[in-house]
C-alpha positions in Angstrom: 13.2 -27.8 -0.4 10.1 -25.9 -0.6 9.5 -25.3 3.1 11.6 -24.7 6.2 11.5 -28.5 7.9 13.0 -29.0 12.2 14.8 -32.0 13.0 15.8 -32.3 17.1 18.7 -34.3 18.6 18.6 -35.3 21.9 20.1 -32.5 23.3 17.8 -30.8 22.4 19.8 -28.4 19.6 17.3 -28.1 17.0 18.1 -27.9 12.9 16.2 -26.3 10.4 16.7 -26.5 6.8 16.0 -23.8 4.9 13.3 -23.9 2.7 12.6 -21.3 -0.6 10.1 -19.1 0.5 12.6 -18.3 2.8 15.5 -17.9 0.6 17.5 -14.5 1.1 15.2 -13.5 4.6 17.4 -12.0 7.2 18.2 -14.2 10.3 16.5 -12.2 13.0 13.2 -11.6 10.6 13.5 -15.7 10.0 12.8 -16.2 14.1 10.5 -13.5 13.8 8.3 -15.4 11.3 9.4 -19.3 12.0 10.2 -19.0 16.0 8.0 -16.1 17.5 8.2 -16.9 21.2 12.4 -16.5 20.6 13.7 -12.6 21.4 15.6 -10.8 19.4 18.1 -9.9 22.5 18.1 -13.8 22.2 18.9 -14.5 18.7 21.7 -11.8 19.3 22.9 -13.2 22.6 23.1 -16.7 20.8 24.9 -15.5 17.5 27.6 -13.7 20.0 28.1 -16.9 21.5 28.4 -19.0 18.6 25.7 -21.1 19.7 24.0 -20.1 16.5 25.1 -21.6 13.0 24.8 -21.7 9.8 26.2 -24.6 7.7 28.1 -24.9 10.8 29.6 -21.3 10.6 28.9 -18.7 12.9 26.0 -16.3 11.1 24.7 -12.8 13.2 21.2 -11.8 12.7 21.8 -9.5 10.0 23.2 -12.1 8.0 20.7 -13.8 4.9 19.5 -17.3 4.4 19.6 -19.7 1.5 17.3 -21.6 0.2 18.6 -25.4 1.5 21.1 -24.1 4.7 21.1 -26.0 7.8 20.4 -23.3 10.9 21.7 -24.6 13.6 19.5 -23.0 16.6 20.0 -23.7 20.5 17.7 -25.7 23.0 14.7 -23.1 23.8 15.5 -21.3 27.3 13.1 -21.5 29.8 10.5 -18.8 29.8 10.1 -17.0 32.7 7.7 -16.5 35.7 7.3 -12.5 34.6 6.4 -13.4 31.0 3.2 -14.2 29.8 2.5 -17.0 27.6 1.7 -16.4 24.0 -2.2 -16.3 23.7 -3.5 -19.2 21.6 -6.2 -18.3 18.7 -9.7 -19.8 19.4 -10.8 -22.1 16.8 -13.1 -21.1 14.2 -17.0 -21.9 14.2 -18.4 -23.6 10.9 -20.0 -20.4 10.4 -16.7 -18.5 10.7 -15.3 -20.8 7.8 -17.5 -20.7 5.9 -18.5 -16.7 5.7 -14.7 -16.4 5.5 -14.6 -18.9 2.1 -17.7 -16.7 0.5 -14.9 -13.8 0.7 -12.6 -15.2 -1.5 -13.1 -13.5 -5.3 -9.1 -14.6 -6.4 -7.2 -17.9 -5.6 -3.8 -19.1 -6.8 -0.6 -20.6 -5.4 0.8 -17.4 -4.3 -2.6 -15.2 -3.3 -5.9 -14.5 -2.6 -7.7 -11.8 -3.4 -10.7 -11.0 -0.8 -13.9 -8.9 -1.1 -14.1 -7.2 2.1 -17.5 -6.6 3.6 -18.1 -2.9 5.1 -17.8 -2.9 8.8 -15.7 -5.9 9.0 -11.7 -4.7 10.3 -8.7 -5.8 8.6 -6.9 -6.3 12.0 -7.7 -6.7 15.7 -7.5 -3.9 18.2 -9.2 -2.9 21.1 -12.5 -3.9 22.0 -11.9 -5.5 17.8 -12.7 -9.2 18.3 -13.9 -9.6 14.9 -11.4 -9.5 11.9 -10.2 -10.7 8.4 -6.9 -11.5 10.3 -8.8 -13.7 12.7 -10.4 -15.6 9.6 -6.9 -16.8 8.2 -7.3 -20.4 9.6 -10.2 -20.6 7.2 -8.2 -20.0 4.1 -5.2 -21.9 5.0 -6.9 -24.4 2.2 -3.8 -27.2 1.0 -1.4 -24.6 1.7 1.3 -25.4 4.6 1.3 -21.7 6.2 -1.5 -19.6 7.6 -2.5 -17.0 5.0 -0.7 -13.5 5.8 -1.7 -10.0 5.0 0.0 -7.8 3.6 -2.1 -4.1 3.6 -5.4 -3.0 4.9 -8.6 -1.6 4.7 -10.6 1.0 6.9 -13.1 -1.0 8.8 -15.9 0.7 6.7 -14.2 0.5 3.4 -15.4 -2.6 1.4 -13.8 -4.3 -1.2 -10.3 -5.9 -2.8 -8.1 -6.9 0.0 -4.6 -9.2 -1.0 -3.9 -11.8 1.2 -0.4 -13.7 0.8 -0.5 -17.5 1.2 3.7 -17.9 1.2 6.0 -16.5 3.1 8.0 -15.5 -0.1 4.7 -14.3 -1.4 4.2 -11.7 1.5 8.3 -10.2 1.0 7.1 -9.9 -2.2 3.9 -8.2 -1.9 5.9 -5.7 0.7 7.9 -4.5 -1.6 5.5 -4.3 -4.4 3.4 -1.8 -2.5 6.3 0.1 -0.6 7.6 0.5 -4.2 4.3 2.0 -5.3 4.0 -0.3 -8.4 0.7 -2.4 -7.2 -2.9 -0.2 -8.5 -5.7 0.5 -6.6 -8.8 1.8 -7.7 -11.2 2.9 -5.3 -14.6 3.7 -6.4 -16.9 6.7 -4.0 -20.3 8.5 -3.8 -19.1 12.3 -2.3 -21.0 15.2 -1.4 -21.5 17.6 -4.5 -19.4 17.8 -7.3 -16.0 19.3 -7.7 -15.7 22.0 -10.3 -12.6 20.2 -12.1 -13.3 16.9 -13.7 -9.8 15.3 -13.7 -7.9 16.4 -10.7 -4.7 15.4 -8.4 -5.3 16.4 -4.6 -1.7 17.0 -3.2 -1.9 17.5 0.5 0.3 16.3 3.3 -1.5 14.6 6.2 -0.6 13.5 9.5 -2.0 12.3 12.5 -4.5 15.1 14.3 -3.1 15.9 18.0 -5.3 15.1 20.6 -7.5 12.2 19.0 -4.6 9.8 20.1 -3.4 9.0 16.5 -7.3 7.8 15.7 -7.7 10.5 13.3 -5.9 12.4 10.3 -5.7 16.1 8.8 -4.1 18.3 6.6 -0.9 19.4 7.9 1.5 21.7 5.8 3.8 21.7 8.1 4.9 18.8 9.3 2.3 15.9 7.5 4.0 12.9 5.4 3.3 13.6 1.1 0.0 12.3 -0.2 -1.3 12.5 -3.5 -4.4 11.1 -5.2 -6.0 11.5 -8.4 -10.0 11.7 -8.7 -11.8 11.4 -11.5 -15.7 11.9 -11.9 -17.4 8.7 -13.7 -21.2 10.3 -13.1 -22.9 13.0 -11.8 -26.5 14.2 -9.8 -27.2 17.4 -10.7 -24.8 19.6 -8.1 -26.4 16.7 -5.3 -23.4 14.1 -5.6 -21.5 13.0 -8.0 -20.0 9.1 -8.3 -16.3 9.2 -8.6 -13.0 7.2 -9.1 -10.0 7.5 -6.6 -6.6 6.3 -7.0 -4.3 6.5 -4.8 -0.5 7.5 -5.4 1.1 7.2 -1.4 -0.4 4.3 1.3 -1.4 7.5 4.0 -4.2 6.4 7.1 -7.6 7.4 5.9 -6.1 9.5 2.6 -8.6 9.5 0.4 -11.3 10.2 3.1 -9.4 13.7 4.8 -8.4 14.3 1.2 -11.9 14.2 -0.6 -13.3 16.4 2.7 -10.3 19.0 2.7 -11.6 19.8 -1.5 -15.4 20.2 0.3 -16.6 16.6 -1.1 -16.7 14.3 1.6 -17.4 10.8 0.8 -20.9 10.2 1.7 -21.4 8.7 4.9 -17.9 9.6 6.2 -18.9 11.4 9.5 -15.8 11.2 10.8 -14.1 13.7 8.2 -17.5 15.2 6.6 -19.5 15.5 10.0 -23.4 15.8 9.7 -23.1 17.0 5.6 -21.4 13.8 4.8 -25.0 12.8 4.7 -27.7 13.1 2.2 -31.2 13.2 2.3 -33.7 10.2 0.9 -33.0 6.2 0.9 -29.2 7.4 0.7 -27.9 5.2 3.1 -25.4 6.7 5.8 -23.1 3.9 5.7 -20.0 4.9 4.3 -19.7 4.7 -0.1 -16.0 4.1 -0.2 -15.0 1.0 -2.2 -11.8 -0.8 -3.5 -13.3 -1.7 -7.2 -9.8 -3.0 -8.4 -6.1 -4.3 -7.4 -3.4 -5.1 -10.0 -0.5 -5.9 -9.1 2.6 -8.1 -9.9 2.3 -11.9 -9.1 6.0 -13.8 -7.6 5.8 -15.9 -10.5 5.4 -13.6 -13.4 2.7 -12.2 -15.0 -0.1 -10.2 -12.8 -2.9 -10.5 -10.5 -5.9 -8.1 -11.8 -9.3 -8.5 -9.6 -12.4 -6.3 -9.6 -14.3 -6.2 -6.3 -18.5 -6.4 -7.0 -20.1 -3.5 -4.9 -21.7 -4.2 -1.6 -25.5 -3.4 -1.2 -26.1 -0.5 0.2 -23.4 1.4 -2.4 -25.3 -0.4 -5.4 -28.3 0.5 -4.1 -27.6 4.3 -3.9 -26.1 4.2 -7.6 -29.1 3.2 -8.8 -31.4 5.5 -6.9 -29.4 8.2 -8.2 -29.8 6.6 -11.9 -26.4 6.1 -12.0 -25.0 3.4 -15.0 -23.3 0.6 -13.1 -21.1 0.0 -15.9 -20.1 3.5 -16.4 -17.5 3.1 -13.7 -15.5 0.2 -15.6 -15.5 2.3 -18.7 -12.4 4.5 -17.2 -9.2 3.5 -18.1 -6.2 2.4 -15.5 -3.6 4.7 -15.3 0.4 2.8 -15.8 2.3 5.9 -15.3 2.6 7.7 -12.1 2.2 11.6 -12.5 5.3 14.0 -11.8 4.5 15.2 -8.3 4.1 19.4 -7.8 7.9 19.2 -6.8 8.9 16.9 -10.0 6.8 19.8 -12.4 8.7 22.5 -10.5 12.1 21.2 -11.1 11.1 20.6 -14.9 10.1 24.0 -14.9 13.3 25.6 -13.9 15.6 23.2 -15.9 13.2 24.3 -19.1 13.9 28.0 -17.8 17.3 27.3 -17.1 17.8 26.2 -20.7 15.8 28.9 -22.1 18.2 31.5 -20.6 21.6 29.6 -21.8 19.9 29.5 -25.2 19.8 33.2 -25.2 22.9 34.0 -23.8 24.9 32.1 -26.1 22.5 34.2 -28.6 23.7 37.1 -27.7 27.2 36.0 -27.2 26.8 34.7 -31.3 25.4 38.3 -31.9 27.9 40.0 -30.4 30.9 37.9 -32.0 29.7 38.5 -35.0 29.1 42.4 -34.4 32.8 42.3 -33.2 34.4 40.7 -36.5 32.5 42.7 -38.4 33.8 46.0 -37.0 37.5 44.4 -37.4 36.7 44.1 -41.3 35.6 47.6 -41.5 38.6 49.1 -39.5 41.3 46.5 -41.6 39.6 47.8 -44.6 40.3 51.4 -43.3 43.7 50.7 -42.4 44.5 49.2 -45.7 43.2 51.7 -47.7 45.6 54.4 -46.0 
């Protein structure tokens, strides 16, 4: 079976045959995926009272399901008057559906890659009604379920955004991103030129107090570790340069905070660079940060490797500064994660320890040799007497 199927009895008891996409999922997560109106408290109560059954046997919220098994679910409990009904998504207009499909730059049975335009949020929030998540109904195509976001880009960041088409793919990609095996390459236009052409920024970052979590800053004391590699692609004198950015951690606003912290804010990023983040002349005031490429393992084997074309304002800025558009794709993609500062220190300590041990061995060897020589001399003297 490829999909979970549902049958109901006259007494209201429901039976679900677990599909291939839900193989090895926890019971509580299955409910969160398929029966969102059922709370964890209800699932736990059903399990505790023996009403929840898997192939006839009792099952707990933390137990795992296998494809082909049958899950018995009690009748749905009535919604209390105090509970608000779940809000239905408004149907998309023909223009919204067309717009969503124009964003697709890669499509297969398990995944989509979109080229997200700047100014479009990935997910909704307070006062944010237009977003990628709201457009996903248009991208179901022949699939059995609605596509699912597996990572996000800032509203003003453009570029490659991976979307899972099945629950199995969503779980697979989530593990891939959490294990940092997915490779993401960003292009950015930054103010000024870093003194080091190929550098690593290792500065911990966290939420800035007093901003309600809306702004991030470098926090050496309590911040989470964050690592960004940058490489200069081309420069326009000392005014600005085009850089490749590769994040080795996935912190909120990491690239923007790191580049601002080293004195080279991303052009158009007034939030972290202030007035210094804007160039004069005909350079756009929009954010110049673009997710150029994503490479990630595919759930069915092989890999997805997709590049996203630049938005108009970014391409025009590169042209205005005299940069060669093809230069950025000449940079090789790192396949090995460089060692952290702590790993470098540990390696240095281990090397120093080995050197000290070797020197102690040399001194001990010389001492033994000297004592042996002295012993042979004494023996000769005694023998002579």
